[in-house]
C-alpha positions as CSV (number, residue, x, y, z in Angstrom):
1,X,-15.4,65.9,49.8
2,X,-18.0,68.7,50.1
3,X,-21.6,68.6,49.1
4,X,-22.3,71.7,47.0
5,X,-26.0,71.1,46.9
6,X,-28.6,73.7,45.9
7,X,-30.8,74.5,48.9
8,X,-33.4,71.7,48.7
9,X,-36.3,70.5,50.8
10,X,-34.9,66.9,50.7
11,X,-31.3,65.8,50.3
12,X,-30.8,62.3,49.0
13,X,-27.0,62.2,49.3
14,X,-26.3,63.6,52.7
15,X,-22.5,63.3,52.8
16,X,-19.5,61.7,51.2
17,X,-16.2,60.8,52.9
18,X,-13.1,59.8,51.0
19,X,-11.7,56.8,53.0
20,X,-8.6,56.0,50.9
21,X,-6.9,57.0,47.6
22,X,-5.0,54.1,46.1
23,X,-2.1,55.0,43.9
24,X,-2.6,51.6,42.2
25,X,-5.6,49.4,41.2
26,X,-8.2,48.2,43.6
27,X,-11.6,46.4,43.8
28,X,-11.2,45.0,40.3
29,X,-10.9,48.3,38.5
30,X,-8.5,49.0,35.7
31,X,-7.4,52.5,36.9
32,X,-6.1,54.0,40.2
33,X,-8.9,53.9,42.7
34,X,-10.6,56.0,45.4
35,X,-12.7,54.4,48.1
36,X,-15.6,56.5,49.5
37,X,-18.4,56.2,51.9
38,X,-21.8,57.7,51.1
39,X,-24.7,58.4,53.4
40,X,-27.9,58.1,51.3
41,X,-31.4,58.8,52.7
42,X,-34.4,56.8,51.6
43,X,-35.7,57.7,48.2
44,X,-38.1,56.4,45.6
45,X,-38.0,55.0,42.1
46,X,-39.8,58.1,40.9
47,X,-37.1,60.3,42.5
48,X,-34.4,58.3,40.8
49,X,-36.1,58.9,37.5
50,X,-36.3,62.6,38.4
51,X,-32.6,62.7,38.9
52,X,-32.0,61.1,35.5
53,X,-34.3,63.7,33.9
54,X,-32.5,66.6,35.4
55,X,-29.1,65.3,34.4
56,X,-30.3,64.9,30.8
57,X,-31.3,68.6,30.8
58,X,-27.8,69.7,32.0
59,X,-25.2,67.4,30.4
60,X,-24.4,67.3,26.8
61,X,-24.7,63.7,25.6
62,X,-25.3,62.2,29.1
63,X,-25.0,58.6,27.6
64,X,-27.0,55.5,28.2
65,X,-27.7,54.0,31.7
66,X,-29.3,50.8,30.5
67,X,-26.3,48.7,31.2
68,X,-25.6,50.0,34.7
69,X,-28.0,47.7,36.5
70,X,-27.8,47.3,40.3
71,X,-29.2,44.8,42.7
72,X,-31.3,47.5,44.5
73,X,-32.3,51.1,44.3
74,X,-29.3,52.4,46.3
75,X,-26.8,50.5,44.1
76,X,-28.5,51.8,41.0
77,X,-28.2,55.4,42.3
78,X,-24.5,55.0,43.2
79,X,-23.7,53.6,39.8
80,X,-25.4,56.6,38.1
81,X,-23.6,59.1,40.4
82,X,-20.3,57.7,39.2
83,X,-21.4,57.2,35.6
84,X,-22.3,60.8,35.1
85,X,-19.2,62.1,37.0
86,X,-17.0,60.1,34.7
87,X,-19.0,61.1,31.6
88,X,-18.5,64.7,32.5
89,X,-14.7,64.2,32.8
90,X,-14.6,62.3,29.5
91,X,-16.2,65.3,27.7
92,X,-13.2,67.3,28.9
93,X,-10.7,64.7,27.6
94,X,-10.0,63.3,31.1
95,X,-9.8,59.5,30.7
96,X,-12.1,57.8,33.3
97,X,-14.0,54.8,32.0
98,X,-14.4,51.9,34.3
99,X,-17.6,51.4,36.3
100,X,-17.5,51.8,40.0
101,X,-17.5,48.8,42.5
102,X,-20.2,48.9,45.2
103,X,-18.3,47.3,48.1
104,X,-20.9,47.4,50.9
105,X,-24.4,48.7,51.6
106,X,-25.9,48.7,55.0
107,X,-28.9,50.4,56.7
108,X,-27.9,52.6,59.6
109,X,-31.1,52.9,61.8
110,X,-29.6,54.9,64.6
111,X,-31.6,58.1,64.7
112,X,-32.6,59.2,61.2
113,X,-32.6,56.2,58.8
114,X,-30.1,56.3,56.0
115,X,-28.0,53.9,53.9
116,X,-24.3,53.7,54.4
117,X,-22.7,52.8,51.1
118,X,-19.0,52.1,50.4
119,X,-18.0,52.3,46.8
120,X,-14.8,52.4,44.8
121,X,-14.3,54.3,41.6
122,X,-11.5,54.9,39.1
123,X,-9.7,58.2,38.6
124,X,-7.2,59.7,36.2
125,X,-6.7,62.7,38.4
126,X,-8.2,62.4,41.9
127,X,-9.1,66.2,42.1
128,X,-11.2,66.1,38.9
129,X,-13.1,62.9,40.0
130,X,-14.0,64.4,43.3
131,X,-15.0,67.8,41.9
132,X,-17.2,66.1,39.3
133,X,-18.9,63.9,42.0
134,X,-19.6,67.0,44.1
135,X,-21.5,68.5,41.2
136,X,-23.4,65.3,40.5
137,X,-24.4,65.1,44.2
138,X,-25.7,68.7,44.0
139,X,-27.8,67.7,40.9
140,X,-29.1,64.6,42.7
141,X,-30.2,66.6,45.8
142,X,-31.8,69.4,43.7
143,X,-33.7,66.9,41.5
144,X,-36.4,66.2,44.1
145,X,-37.5,69.9,44.3
146,X,-37.0,70.4,40.5
147,X,-39.3,67.4,39.8
148,X,-42.0,69.0,42.0
149,X,-41.6,72.6,40.9
150,X,-40.0,72.4,37.4
151,X,-38.1,75.5,38.7
152,X,-36.1,77.3,36.0
153,X,-34.0,78.9,38.8
154,X,-32.7,75.5,40.0
155,X,-31.8,74.6,36.4
156,X,-29.9,77.9,35.9
157,X,-28.1,77.6,39.2
158,X,-26.9,74.1,38.4
159,X,-25.9,75.1,34.8
160,X,-23.8,78.0,36.2
161,X,-22.1,75.6,38.6
162,X,-21.4,73.3,35.6
163,X,-19.8,76.1,33.6
164,X,-17.5,76.9,36.6
165,X,-16.8,73.3,37.1
166,X,-15.8,72.8,33.5
167,X,-13.4,75.8,33.7
168,X,-11.9,74.3,36.8
169,X,-11.5,70.9,35.3
170,X,-10.2,72.3,32.0
171,X,-6.9,73.1,33.9
172,X,-6.3,69.4,34.2
173,X,-7.4,68.5,30.7
174,X,-4.0,68.1,29.0
175,X,-4.4,64.5,27.8
176,X,-5.5,65.4,24.3
177,X,-8.2,64.1,22.0
178,X,-6.4,61.1,20.6
179,X,-5.2,60.0,24.0
180,X,-8.6,59.7,25.6
181,X,-10.0,57.8,22.6
182,X,-7.0,55.4,22.7
183,X,-7.5,54.9,26.4
184,X,-11.2,54.3,25.9
185,X,-10.3,51.7,23.3
186,X,-7.8,50.0,25.6
187,X,-10.4,49.9,28.4
188,X,-13.0,48.2,26.0
189,X,-10.3,45.8,24.7
190,X,-9.1,45.1,28.3
191,X,-5.6,46.1,27.4
192,X,-3.6,47.2,30.5
193,X,-2.6,50.8,30.4
194,X,-0.5,53.1,32.5
195,X,-0.3,56.9,32.2
196,X,3.4,57.9,32.3
197,X,3.0,61.7,31.8
198,X,-0.1,63.5,30.5
199,X,-0.4,62.3,26.8
200,X,2.4,59.7,27.2
201,X,0.8,56.4,27.9
202,X,2.0,52.8,28.1
203,X,-0.4,50.2,26.7
204,X,0.3,46.6,27.7
205,X,2.8,45.0,30.1
206,X,6.4,44.0,29.8
207,X,7.4,42.5,26.5
208,X,3.9,43.2,25.1
209,X,3.9,46.9,25.9
210,X,3.9,49.9,23.5
211,X,4.3,53.6,24.3
212,X,2.1,56.2,22.7
213,X,2.2,60.0,22.8
214,X,-1.1,60.8,21.2
215,X,-0.7,58.8,17.9
216,X,3.1,58.9,17.9
217,X,4.4,55.5,19.0
218,X,7.7,54.1,20.2
219,X,8.1,52.7,16.7
220,X,7.6,56.0,14.9
221,X,10.7,57.4,13.2
222,X,12.0,60.3,15.2
223,X,13.5,61.7,12.0
224,X,10.1,61.3,10.3
225,X,8.4,63.3,13.1
226,X,11.0,66.0,12.8
227,X,10.6,66.3,9.0
228,X,6.8,66.3,9.2
229,X,7.0,69.2,11.6
230,X,8.8,71.2,9.0
231,X,6.7,71.7,5.9
232,X,9.6,73.0,3.8
233,X,11.8,70.1,4.6
234,X,9.0,67.6,4.0
235,X,8.4,69.0,0.6
236,X,12.1,68.9,-0.3
237,X,12.4,65.3,0.7
238,X,9.2,64.2,-1.1
239,X,10.2,66.2,-4.2
240,X,13.4,64.2,-4.4
241,X,11.3,61.1,-4.6
242,X,9.4,62.7,-7.5
243,X,6.2,63.1,-5.6
244,X,3.8,66.1,-6.2
245,X,4.5,68.9,-3.7
246,X,3.2,72.5,-3.6
247,X,5.2,75.4,-5.0
248,X,6.0,77.5,-2.0
249,X,8.8,79.8,-0.7
250,X,10.1,80.6,2.8
251,X,9.9,84.4,3.1
252,X,12.1,86.6,5.3
253,X,9.9,89.6,5.9
254,X,6.7,91.4,4.8
255,X,8.3,93.0,1.7
256,X,9.7,89.7,0.6
257,X,6.3,88.0,1.1
258,X,4.5,90.5,-1.1
259,X,7.1,90.0,-3.8
260,X,6.7,86.2,-3.7
261,X,2.9,86.4,-3.7
262,X,2.9,88.8,-6.7
263,X,5.2,86.5,-8.6
264,X,3.0,83.5,-7.9
265,X,-0.2,85.3,-8.7
266,X,-3.2,85.4,-6.5
267,X,-4.9,83.5,-4.9
268,X,-2.1,82.3,-2.6
269,X,-1.8,80.6,0.8
270,X,0.1,81.8,3.9
271,X,1.1,79.2,6.5
272,X,3.8,78.7,9.2
273,X,6.4,76.2,8.1
274,X,6.6,74.7,11.6
275,X,3.0,74.5,12.9
276,X,0.2,71.9,12.5
277,X,-3.5,71.4,12.9
278,X,-4.2,74.4,10.8
279,X,-2.6,76.9,13.2
280,X,-1.8,80.2,11.4
281,X,-3.0,78.9,8.0
282,X,-4.9,81.3,5.6
283,X,-5.9,79.9,2.2
284,X,-7.5,81.5,-0.8
285,X,-6.1,85.0,-0.4
286,X,-7.2,86.9,-3.4
287,X,-5.7,90.4,-2.8
288,X,-2.7,92.1,-1.4
289,X,-4.9,93.5,1.4
290,X,-6.1,90.1,2.6
291,X,-2.7,88.7,2.0
292,X,-1.0,91.2,4.3
293,X,-3.6,90.8,7.0
294,X,-3.1,87.0,6.9
295,X,0.7,87.3,6.8
296,X,0.7,89.4,9.9
297,X,-1.6,87.0,11.7
298,X,0.6,84.0,10.8
299,X,3.7,85.9,11.9
300,X,2.2,86.1,15.4
301,X,2.5,82.3,15.8
302,X,5.7,81.7,13.9
303,X,8.7,83.5,12.5
304,X,9.1,80.9,9.6
305,X,6.3,81.8,7.1
306,X,5.7,80.1,3.8
307,X,3.9,81.7,0.9
308,X,2.3,78.9,-1.2
309,X,0.5,78.7,-4.6
310,X,-3.2,78.1,-4.2
311,X,-4.3,74.7,-5.6
312,X,-7.9,74.3,-6.6
313,X,-9.7,71.2,-5.4
314,X,-11.1,69.4,-2.4
315,X,-9.1,69.0,0.8
316,X,-8.7,65.3,1.7
317,X,-7.0,63.6,4.8
318,X,-5.8,60.1,4.2
319,X,-4.8,58.3,7.4
320,X,-2.2,55.5,7.1
321,X,-1.5,52.8,9.7
322,X,1.5,50.5,9.1
323,X,1.4,50.8,5.3
324,X,-2.4,50.5,5.0
325,X,-5.1,53.2,4.5
326,X,-7.6,53.0,7.4
327,X,-9.6,56.2,6.9
328,X,-10.3,58.9,4.3
329,X,-12.1,62.2,5.0
330,X,-13.1,65.1,2.8
331,X,-12.8,68.4,4.7
332,X,-14.9,71.5,4.0
333,X,-14.4,74.9,5.5
334,X,-17.3,76.4,7.4
335,X,-19.9,77.7,5.0
336,X,-23.6,78.3,4.2
337,X,-25.6,77.3,1.2
338,X,-28.1,79.8,-0.2
339,X,-31.8,79.0,-0.7
340,X,-32.8,82.2,-2.6
341,X,-34.9,83.3,0.4
342,X,-32.9,83.9,3.5
343,X,-30.1,86.4,4.1
344,X,-26.6,85.4,5.0
345,X,-27.2,86.3,8.7
346,X,-30.3,84.1,8.8
347,X,-28.6,81.2,7.1
348,X,-25.7,81.5,9.6
349,X,-28.2,81.2,12.5
350,X,-29.7,78.1,10.9
351,X,-26.3,76.6,10.5
352,X,-25.4,77.5,14.1
353,X,-28.4,75.6,15.3
354,X,-27.0,72.3,14.0
355,X,-26.0,69.8,16.8
356,X,-22.4,69.8,15.7
357,X,-22.1,73.5,16.6
358,X,-24.4,73.5,19.6
359,X,-22.6,70.5,21.2
360,X,-19.2,72.4,20.8
361,X,-20.8,75.5,22.2
362,X,-22.0,73.7,25.3
363,X,-18.6,72.1,25.9
364,X,-16.4,75.1,25.2
365,X,-18.6,78.1,25.5
366,X,-17.6,79.2,22.0
367,X,-19.5,79.2,18.8
368,X,-17.2,77.8,16.1
369,X,-19.0,79.4,13.1
370,X,-19.9,83.0,13.4
371,X,-19.9,86.3,11.4
372,X,-16.5,87.4,12.7
373,X,-13.8,89.4,10.9
374,X,-12.7,86.4,8.8
375,X,-16.3,85.6,7.6
376,X,-17.0,89.3,6.9
377,X,-13.8,89.6,4.9
378,X,-14.7,86.6,2.8
379,X,-18.2,88.0,2.2
380,X,-16.7,91.3,1.1
381,X,-14.4,89.6,-1.4
382,X,-17.4,88.1,-3.0
383,X,-19.4,91.3,-3.0
384,X,-21.7,90.2,-0.3
385,X,-22.7,91.3,3.2
386,X,-24.8,89.9,6.0
387,X,-28.0,91.1,4.5
388,X,-27.3,89.6,1.0
389,X,-29.6,86.7,-0.1
390,X,-27.5,84.0,-1.8
391,X,-29.1,82.2,-4.7
392,X,-30.4,78.7,-4.5
393,X,-27.5,76.3,-4.0
394,X,-24.9,79.0,-3.9
395,X,-22.0,78.1,-1.6
396,X,-20.7,80.9,0.5
397,X,-17.5,80.2,2.4
398,X,-17.1,81.8,5.9
399,X,-13.7,80.2,6.7
400,X,-10.4,79.9,4.8
401,X,-9.4,76.6,6.3
402,X,-11.3,73.4,7.1
403,X,-10.4,72.6,10.7
404,X,-13.3,71.4,12.8
405,X,-12.2,73.9,15.6
406,X,-13.0,76.8,13.3
407,X,-16.3,75.4,11.9
408,X,-15.1,73.0,9.3
409,X,-17.1,69.9,8.4
410,X,-15.4,66.5,7.9
411,X,-17.1,63.6,6.2
412,X,-15.8,60.0,5.9
413,X,-15.4,58.6,2.4
414,X,-15.5,54.8,1.9
415,X,-12.0,53.6,0.9
416,X,-13.5,51.5,-2.0
417,X,-14.7,54.8,-3.5
418,X,-11.1,56.1,-3.8
419,X,-8.8,55.6,-6.7
420,X,-6.0,53.2,-5.7
421,X,-3.3,55.6,-6.9
422,X,-4.3,58.1,-4.3
423,X,-4.2,55.5,-1.5
424,X,-0.8,54.3,-2.8
425,X,0.5,57.9,-2.8
426,X,-0.4,58.4,0.8
427,X,1.2,55.0,1.8
428,X,4.3,56.0,-0.1
429,X,4.6,59.3,1.7
430,X,4.3,57.6,5.1
431,X,6.8,54.9,4.2
432,X,9.4,57.5,3.0
433,X,9.2,59.4,6.2
434,X,9.2,56.2,8.4
435,X,5.8,57.0,10.0
436,X,3.8,54.0,11.3
437,X,0.8,56.3,11.8
438,X,0.4,59.4,9.6
439,X,-2.2,61.8,8.2
440,X,-1.5,62.8,4.6
441,X,-3.3,65.9,3.3
442,X,-4.0,66.0,-0.4
443,X,-5.6,68.5,-2.7
444,X,-7.5,66.6,-5.4
445,X,-10.2,67.7,-7.8
446,X,-11.9,64.3,-7.5
447,X,-10.6,61.5,-5.3
448,X,-12.2,59.0,-7.5
449,X,-9.6,59.8,-10.2
450,X,-5.8,59.4,-9.9
451,X,-3.7,62.2,-8.7
452,X,-1.7,61.8,-11.9
453,X,-4.7,62.7,-14.0
454,X,-5.9,65.6,-11.9
455,X,-2.6,67.2,-10.9
456,X,-3.1,66.5,-7.3
457,X,-0.6,67.8,-4.7
458,X,0.6,66.7,-1.2
459,X,-0.3,69.6,1.0
460,X,1.3,68.4,4.2
461,X,2.1,65.4,6.4
462,X,1.0,65.0,10.0
463,X,3.1,62.7,12.1
464,X,0.6,63.0,15.0
465,X,-2.8,63.1,13.1
466,X,-6.0,63.7,14.9
467,X,-8.0,60.5,14.0
468,X,-11.5,61.7,14.9
469,X,-14.0,59.6,16.9
470,X,-17.6,60.5,16.1
471,X,-17.8,58.8,12.7
472,X,-15.1,56.1,13.1
473,X,-14.7,55.1,16.8
474,X,-13.5,51.6,15.8
475,X,-10.2,52.9,14.4
476,X,-8.7,53.5,17.8
477,X,-9.2,49.8,18.6
478,X,-7.7,48.9,15.3
479,X,-4.6,51.0,16.1
480,X,-4.1,49.3,19.4
481,X,-4.8,45.8,18.2
482,X,-2.2,46.3,15.5
483,X,0.4,47.8,17.8
484,X,0.0,45.9,21.0
485,X,0.7,42.1,20.9
486,X,-1.4,39.6,22.8
487,X,-3.8,42.3,24.2
488,X,-0.8,43.6,26.1
489,X,-0.9,40.8,28.6
490,X,1.8,38.6,30.1
491,X,1.6,35.9,32.8
492,X,1.7,37.6,36.2
493,X,1.8,36.1,39.7
494,X,1.3,37.8,43.0
495,X,3.0,36.8,46.3
496,X,2.0,38.0,49.7
497,X,5.0,38.1,52.1
498,X,5.7,39.6,55.5
499,X,8.1,42.4,54.9
500,X,10.0,41.5,58.0
501,X,11.1,38.2,56.5
502,X,12.0,39.6,53.1
503,X,15.7,40.1,53.7
504,X,16.0,36.4,54.8
505,X,13.9,35.2,51.9
506,X,15.6,37.3,49.2
507,X,18.0,34.5,48.0
508,X,14.9,32.2,47.4
509,X,12.9,34.8,45.3
510,X,14.7,33.9,42.1
511,X,14.0,30.2,42.7
512,X,10.3,30.8,43.3
513,X,10.1,33.0,40.2
514,X,11.7,30.1,38.2
515,X,9.2,27.6,39.6
516,X,6.4,29.8,38.3
517,X,8.1,30.2,34.9
518,X,9.0,33.9,35.4
519,X,12.0,35.6,34.1
520,X,11.6,38.5,36.5
521,X,10.4,39.3,40.0
522,X,10.0,42.4,42.2
523,X,10.2,43.0,45.9
524,X,10.4,46.0,48.2
525,X,14.2,46.0,47.5
526,X,13.9,46.4,43.7
527,X,13.2,44.2,40.7
528,X,15.3,41.6,38.9
529,X,15.1,40.4,35.3
530,X,17.1,37.4,34.1
531,X,18.9,37.5,37.4
532,X,20.1,41.1,37.0
533,X,18.8,43.9,39.3
534,X,17.5,46.9,37.5
535,X,17.6,50.4,39.0
536,X,18.0,51.0,42.8
537,X,15.8,50.6,45.9
538,X,12.3,51.8,45.3
539,X,10.0,53.6,47.8
540,X,7.9,50.5,48.1
541,X,7.2,47.0,46.6
542,X,4.3,48.6,44.8
543,X,6.6,51.0,42.9
544,X,9.0,48.1,42.2
545,X,6.0,46.2,40.7
546,X,5.1,49.2,38.5
547,X,8.7,49.4,37.4
548,X,9.1,45.8,36.4
549,X,5.9,45.9,34.4
550,X,7.3,48.7,32.3
551,X,10.4,46.8,31.4
552,X,10.1,45.3,27.9
553,X,12.4,42.4,28.8
554,X,9.8,41.0,31.2
555,X,8.1,37.9,29.8
556,X,6.4,36.7,32.9
557,X,6.6,38.3,36.4
558,X,6.3,37.6,40.1
559,X,5.2,40.6,42.2
560,X,6.0,40.2,45.9
561,X,4.2,42.7,48.3
562,X,3.5,42.8,52.0
563,X,-0.2,43.0,53.2
564,X,0.2,46.6,54.4
565,X,1.6,47.7,51.1
566,X,-1.3,46.1,49.2
567,X,-3.8,47.9,51.5
568,X,-2.0,51.2,51.3
569,X,-1.1,51.4,47.5
570,X,-3.3,48.8,45.8
571,X,-1.9,46.6,43.0
572,X,0.3,47.5,40.0
573,X,-1.8,45.3,37.7
574,X,-5.4,44.4,37.4
575,X,-5.2,40.6,36.9
576,X,-3.0,37.9,38.3
577,X,-2.8,34.3,37.2
578,X,-2.0,33.0,40.6
579,X,-1.9,34.3,44.2
580,X,0.5,32.8,46.8
581,X,0.7,33.5,50.5
582,X,4.2,32.8,51.8
583,X,3.7,31.4,55.3
584,X,6.2,33.0,57.8
585,X,6.1,33.4,60.8
586,X,3.5,30.8,61.9
587,X,1.0,33.4,63.1
588,X,1.2,35.4,59.8
589,X,-2.2,34.1,58.6
590,X,-3.9,35.0,61.9
591,X,-3.1,38.7,61.4
592,X,-6.2,40.8,60.6
593,X,-4.2,42.9,58.1
594,X,-3.2,39.8,56.3
595,X,-6.8,38.6,56.1
596,X,-7.9,42.0,54.7
597,X,-5.1,41.9,52.1
598,X,-6.3,38.4,51.0
599,X,-9.8,39.6,50.6
600,X,-8.6,42.6,48.7
601,X,-6.7,40.5,46.2
602,X,-9.8,38.3,45.5
603,X,-11.0,41.1,43.2
604,X,-7.9,40.6,41.0
605,X,-7.3,36.9,40.9
606,X,-9.8,34.2,40.0
607,X,-8.0,31.4,41.9
608,X,-8.0,31.0,45.6
609,X,-4.6,31.8,47.3
610,X,-2.1,29.0,47.7
611,X,-0.2,28.8,51.0
612,X,3.5,28.2,50.4
613,X,6.1,27.3,52.9
614,X,8.9,29.9,52.9
615,X,11.7,27.4,53.4
616,X,10.8,24.6,51.1
617,X,8.7,26.7,48.6
618,X,6.2,23.9,48.5
619,X,2.4,24.4,48.6
620,X,0.9,23.6,52.0
621,X,-2.7,24.0,51.2
622,X,-5.2,26.3,49.4
623,X,-7.4,28.9,51.1
624,X,-11.1,28.7,50.2
């Protein structure tokens, strides 16, 4: 690990060395773990506060440090270094949540005094954690000089490095918004989790595990997902159930599109039949000129284009979880509201200064709401330009769709304020398509009144809805608590065994597992459930342990690993009910590697290890 510090009169963090990267869990953490050693020179409480101040100037929403604690100044610094490096990754949808574990702090007084600190921290992707830490080290070292000089140059240099870092980390940021919030919820609920592939994550262990890809689960109907991905097919199915769907036509070319739009009458909507999240959607098209422009833009993202009648009303998203409405939002396209004094251009500047837009600008480098071609076209349709002064209360739309990514504003509506018919309609749609989690988009003139009275329409169905975090973070916990039984936990037992004796001991593994009440066990040779071996020989006992924990037939498991495998890979689970040391040969316990492995496991099992005789499988004694 390098130290990319700005040239400073004093470096607090001198160097950082990666000692080991564990593929599994270590030091009590709930994610794969890296062990590092830091060299930290003496610093003061005032300098620590200066570091905090500089970070708050650079990071968008740096978070609170009040719960970090620390027994001494060095530990408090280390916890903050990790906290902000993980915070930075979270802002890029890289799921790193657990706190770090300070393993050892000692003063090295040979030559120049410094503290040698070993600490373990979780990672989702090791490269991103290390790159984020490098930047935080640079900020820490620059903070001393910045506190003394208040140098704008230092601030600008660090900000430039942050922009470059975000671009570098963005390459790895393929987890998705829903996934990071679900993983955060799992961490806070202490539900075990294991990333299978990018957005594909397993929550829980064995029989109590559930798989998610974003908000699509292993219980979601595959046919429902397929239908929801095709707006035309969805509408046909719902229409056969006598539900209100939009009048739209699939067009074959530009000439056909113009003919359909003319027959429907403007305004109309253009949208791809096979895209979601508002991609390629253009609503409220009032002229053939704007229609053709929208049709050509939509054709760039899909060759299956729908022309749809425009329906007046508000855009609502009703999110359904297992036959129950859990969230309702009203979605408004990006807009300004006149005050009779300021021009359109000035009102846009005021709107852009809102934290919603500034926060997105800091994260992405892009202003979501601006006077671009779409905004200028909408102004022209209303006979306005950038210098026009809208009247008091006049709403001027600058976007045709209400997606947050294009400047839309979403507000949560209390479910009690919504007519029950509208909730029942959304639930009915999700049930018909077999979707356990779904986002139902409705156009309604007033959600307080029934869709039957106001001629509401089902605009589209999302099988993988974006839930939204800022206003309703608790919903992700609700989703997991409903989906994952018993907090995803099953009884787990860990056995420490000399790999040289494993072949001789193999016939007794099943008996030991039965004594512990387990229906499955794993070794370096594979894993067995109900007496049947699953799969073939794994690379290690660690990988065998990972495999058995993913098997939904596992009700309770025994994981057998050698001391060296534990120290090399870490553990496949965070917590074990019991820890047994299988004594063989007689000098096994006197081995330094064995003693290190026993100390390692203490972070993951509350009980002291029990020594078990290999031949009789009887407990000899308990280590203290």
